[in-house]
N, C-alpha and C positions, 0 to 999 in steps of 0.2 A: 589868518584863517578866513576873514570875511572881507578884507580889503579896506581901503581908506574911507569909504563911505559908511562902513559899519553895518552893511547889510548886503545880501545877495539874493536874487530871485532865480531859481533854477527852472530850466525848461521842463515841460511835462514828461513824465515817464509812466509806462504802463503799470509798474508795481505800485507807484504812488496813487495812480488813479483807482486801482483795485482797493487799496486801503481806504481811500477817501469815500468810495462808494459804500463799503461796509460800515465805516464810521458814520456816514450820513444816515443810514437806516437806523442805527442805534440812537443817533442824536435826535431824530424826529420823535422816537418813543420817549426819550428823556424829557424833551421840551414840552410834550403833551401831558406829562404827569402833573396833576394839580399840586401834589405835595412838593415836587421839585420846583414848580413855578413859584410857589409861596416862598420857598427858601432862596430863590435865585433872581427873581425879577427886581430890577431897580430902575430908577429914573422914569417914573410913570409907566412902568411895564414895557419899556422900550429896549432894555438890555437884560438878557439872561446871562448872569455872570459866569456860572458854570465851573467854578474852580474845582478841580479833581472830579469832574462829573462823568467823564468818559471811562467806562470799565475795561480799559486795555490792561494787558499784563506788563511785567517789568521789562520786556523787550519791545513793548509798544504794539503788539499784535491785538487785533480786535476781531471777534467772531472767527478766530482762526486764520485771519489774513495778516501776514507778517508786515511789519513796518520796515521797509527798505527804500532807500532813495539816495540821490546824489550828494546829500549833505554828509553822508557817512565818511567820505574821504576828507572832510574838513573839520571834524569835531572829535573830541575824545569819546571813547566807548564808556558809557555810563548807563546804569539802570534807569528806566523811565518810571515816573510817577503816573498816576491817573491824569490824563490830559485835561486841561481846561477846555470847556465847550462854550465858547463865546458867541452869543447870538444877538445880533442887532436887528431891531424891528423898525418899520417906518416911523418917523417922527423923533428918533433919538437925537439929543437927549431931552426929555422932559424933566421938570424940576420936582423932586420929591418934597413932601411937606417938611421933613427934618433937614433939608439941605439948605445951606446958606446961599444968599445971592452971589457972593464972591466965588464960592465953590462951583456953582452952576455956570457962572460966566467963564470961569477958567476952563471948564469942560467944553464950552462952546468955542471960545476964542483961541485957546491953546490946546484943544483936543485932549485935555486931561493928561498932558505930557508928563512922563515919569520915567524913572529908572526902577526896574523891578528889584524887589528884595530889600529896599530901604523902607522900613515899616514904622509908622507912628507908634510911640510907646508912652505910657503914663498919662496923667491928666493934662499935661501941656502938649502932648502928642509930638514929642521930639523924635526925630528920625534916627534909627540905628540900623546897621546891617544885620539882618536876621535870616535871610535866605541867600545862599551862595551859588547862584545859578552859573552854569558853564556857558549857556547860550539860550536863545529863544528860537524854537522851530515852529513855524506857522504852516498849517496844512488846510487850505480852503476846502470846504465840503460841499459848496454849491456855487452856482453862477449868480453873483449878486454884485453889481458895480457900486452900490451905495455904501457909505460909511466905511471906507477902507481903513486898514491900519496905516498910520502915517509915521514917518521917521525924520529926524533932523540929521541929514548926512554929515558925518564927521563928528557928531556930538559926543561919541564915545571917547574920543581923545580928551576933550575938555572935562567931561564928567569923571572919567577914571583918574586923571591927574589930580583933580581937586580932592577926590575922596582918598586916594592913596597918600597925598601930602598931609591931609588932616589926620589920618590914622598914624602914619609915620612910626611904624614899629610897635605901636601899642596893641593891646588885645582887640582884635577886629570888632567883635560884637559889643564892646564896652565904650566905644567912642561916639559921642553925640555928633552926628553928621549934618544936622539941620541947616546951620548957617552956611557951611561950605556947599551943601547941595543946592540951596536956594540961590547963592551967588553964582555958582557954575551954570545953573539953569538959566538965570538971567543973562549971562554972557552968551549962551547958546542962542537964546531968542534974539539978541541984538545982532548976531552975526549970520545966522543960518535960517533959511526958509524951509519949512517941512515939505516933504514930498510923499505922495501916496504910494503904497506898495500894492500893485495890481497883480493878481494871480488868480488862476482858475483851478478847479479840481484836476489833479494830476501834476500840477506845479507845486512847488514848495518854496519857502523862503527862510533864511537865517538872519537873525538880528544879533548884533554884539550885545553882550550882557550889560554893558554900561551905556548903550545908546539910548538917547531920549526918544520916546515913542508914545503913541496914543491912538485914539480913534477919532476920525473926522465925523462931524455931525451928518445926519441924513440930509441930503441936499438934492431934492428932486421928487418926482412922483412916487407914489406907493409902488411897491414891487415885492419880490420875494425877500424874506429876511436874509441877512448876511451871516453865515455860519463859518467859523474857523476853529480848528482844534490847535491848541498851543501846548507844546512840551517845553519845560524848563528844568531839565535835570540838574542836580546840584553836585558840586564838588564835595568830597569828604573832608578836605582840608581847606579852611577859609583862606589860607595863604595862596592857594591856586587861583582863587577868585580875584585877588588883587594883582596877580602877575600879568605882565603885558600880553 
């Protein structure tokens, strides 16, 4: 679907540009809302997390503009959730008062690299599969070169194999994946250098659901915030999530 690197960047298309323009208008209104700022700003107010913040419909349309693009030939047809509206501001990431030094350093040095859907649970914050994404679709909403999404090419092969081997036929959501996840992540860091995903409004990019990815720190002069809408539709059956 996405190739050996675990991601693909598609050329700009007019239909995607129209959607991005409509979504950007809505995004600006959302980002300016004080209540939504209070609920979403993290890391010294340099990241608007924006999970489920974009009020699109189940087929992805926003303000009546349909979501259509080149990715449709490469992914299963699934209903869309409200998209994440991820906005990075100059200076990202700053350290929040309740954030440990180690966590902050990981966000800077490793770009907060993660696989989506493996969520910390319980007082010891052990990781379990809780969200069974089919893929990650990124749609840039403005021109902003700073703080790009980054990916470790080929990492999806290592991460998926480690997680599938650990689950090994057991109930997917009941298996503690913490140790396997950390070991596989360490293997990726030892073998692979991250690369930025550069795209502009009208373009789009797909990331494999098991690919290790994150966000690079803001590195350069102040400029416009970086805004990307992310869709992560989920499989109905967790077994599909584990399938190659």
